[in-house]
C-alpha positions, -999 to 999 in steps of 0.1 A, spaced: 0 0 0 14 34 -9 20 61 17 -7 84 2 -32 56 5 -22 50 41 -26 87 48 -61 87 32 -73 57 52 -59 72 84 -77 105 77 -110 87 70 -107 67 103 -97 98 122 -127 118 108 -151 89 116 -138 87 152 -141 124 157 -176 124 144 -186 95 167 -171 113 198 -188 146 189 -222 129 186 -218 113 220 -208 146 236 -238 165 222 -262 137 233 -248 138 268 -256 175 272 -292 173 260 -318 186 284 -348 176 263 -360 152 290 -366 181 314 -396 205 310 -376 237 315 -407 258 310 -421 244 344 -407 247 379 -418 223 406 -411 225 443 -410 194 465 -403 189 502 -388 158 517 -358 141 533 -325 135 515 -319 99 508 -285 105 491 -265 131 474 -241 117 448 -213 140 436 -201 118 408 -189 126 372 -203 139 350 -232 153 372 -243 154 408 -275 136 417 -299 143 446 -323 116 458 -352 129 480 -379 109 497 -412 128 495 -441 118 518 -475 113 501 -501 114 529 -514 79 536 -497 65 505 -462 52 501 -436 79 498 -421 87 464 -384 88 457 -374 117 435 -341 117 415 -327 150 403 -297 158 382 -275 188 392 -244 206 380 -211 189 375 -189 181 405 -162 205 392 -187 234 389 -200 228 424 -166 225 439 -154 257 422 -185 274 436 -176 263 471 -203 236 474 -191 205 492 -205 170 495 -207 174 533 -233 202 530 -262 179 521 -265 147 541 -289 118 542 -317 127 567 -316 164 559 -350 181 555 -350 200 522 -372 221 499 -362 215 463 -369 235 432 -365 216 399 -375 214 363 -397 182 362 -392 153 338 -414 156 307 -427 120 310 -442 125 345 -418 103 364 -406 116 399 -375 135 390 -360 163 371 -332 189 367 -321 203 400 -323 241 402 -318 247 440 -324 234 474 -330 250 507 -317 232 538 -345 230 564 -323 234 595 -302 263 583 -322 279 555 -290 279 533 -298 279 496 -276 258 473 -280 264 436 -272 235 413 -271 252 379 -304 240 365 -313 272 348 -314 292 380 -280 309 380 -245 298 387 -239 267 408 -234 274 444 -249 309 443 -285 318 451 -308 329 423 -310 366 415 -346 368 428 -337 354 462 
């Protein structure tokens, strides 16, 4: 095989790989599953707060009267964004009472994109970057 042919094949393989990675990256950052035109507030108890890459996740148990409680799962800002904003994993602990603002899932499941939470015992507002301002900082209207 000639050098020019090897170069051409290498360029084709490289372009194909670059296109595949670009598609995956854009799919990862899609927010289409969240209804960003709606904001919902829930109150409950933190089950877990996962600061894992690429995003943080908050799990909250929400009481439903006489029925079984619901578990809500919400996606927040990236770990790096939160850490740069001064938000640490130790701020939100299992058992904490919280009020949570979120953009709900479009399909009606119990979850969404985390906007902010207010810790019940201290009143501290933690912003998670879900369309409500920079992570770690309160929204402008608060």
